[in-house]
C-alpha positions in Angstrom: -26.1 -1.9 6.7 -22.4 -1.3 6.6 -20.3 -1.4 3.5 -17.1 -3.1 4.8 -17.9 -4.0 8.4 -21.0 -6.0 8.9 -19.9 -8.0 11.9 -17.3 -7.5 14.6 -15.0 -10.2 13.3 -14.6 -8.1 10.1 -12.3 -5.7 12.0 -9.6 -8.3 12.0 -10.2 -9.9 8.6 -11.3 -7.1 6.3 -10.0 -3.8 7.9 -6.5 -5.1 8.6 -6.2 -6.8 5.2 -7.3 -3.7 3.2 -5.1 -1.4 5.4 -2.1 -3.5 4.5 -3.0 -3.7 0.8 -3.3 0.1 0.6 0.0 0.6 2.4 1.7 -1.9 0.1 0.3 -0.1 -2.9 1.9 3.2 -1.7 5.3 1.6 -1.2 5.2 -0.8 -4.1 7.6 1.2 -6.3 10.2 1.2 -3.6 9.8 -2.5 -2.9 10.0 -3.4 -6.6 13.0 -1.1 -7.1 14.9 -2.6 -4.2 14.2 -6.2 -5.2 14.9 -5.6 -8.9 18.0 -3.6 -8.2 19.3 -6.3 -5.9 18.7 -9.0 -8.5 20.3 -6.9 -11.2 23.4 -6.3 -9.1 23.7 -10.0 -8.3 23.4 -11.0 -12.0 25.6 -8.3 -13.5 28.1 -7.5 -10.7 27.6 -3.8 -11.4 26.0 -1.4 -8.9 22.5 -0.4 -9.8 21.5 3.3 -9.4 19.3 5.8 -11.1 21.7 6.5 -13.9 22.3 3.1 -15.2 19.4 1.0 -14.1 15.6 1.2 -14.4 15.2 -0.3 -11.0 17.1 2.6 -9.4 14.7 5.1 -10.9 11.5 3.2 -10.1 11.1 4.4 -6.5 10.5 7.9 -7.8 7.0 6.7 -8.8 6.2 6.9 -5.1 5.5 10.6 -5.7 2.4 9.4 -7.4 1.5 6.2 -5.4 1.9 7.6 -1.9 -0.5 10.5 -2.3 -3.1 8.2 -3.9 -2.6 5.6 -1.2 -3.0 8.3 1.5 -6.3 9.4 -0.2 -7.4 5.8 -0.2 -6.6 5.5 3.5 -8.5 8.6 4.3 -11.6 7.4 2.4 -11.2 3.9 3.9 -10.9 5.3 7.4 -14.1 7.3 6.9 -16.0 4.3 5.7 -14.7 2.2 8.6 -15.7 4.9 11.1 -19.2 5.2 9.6 -19.6 1.4 9.6 -18.4 1.2 13.2 -20.8 3.8 14.4 -23.7 1.9 12.6 -22.5 -1.4 14.1 -22.2 -0.3 17.7 -25.3 1.9 17.7 -27.6 -1.1 17.4 
């Protein structure tokens, strides 16, 4: 029995959803930094960058989140491949 894919409809529901969640995790520091920096610039009127704003330095955490998310994608891809082989070999 498969871990993630137990029926063919799970390709659309589970695989796509988890793929997007893993990609979002990898880029979440960038997304949070852009949104927070924009809100700070709107509220203060000052430009937000790495030197004067936490939000400007937050995207540097992608050096940690991107490799972890790539590792998760590799593991997830292997699990999906094994489940697909088991599903279609029946």
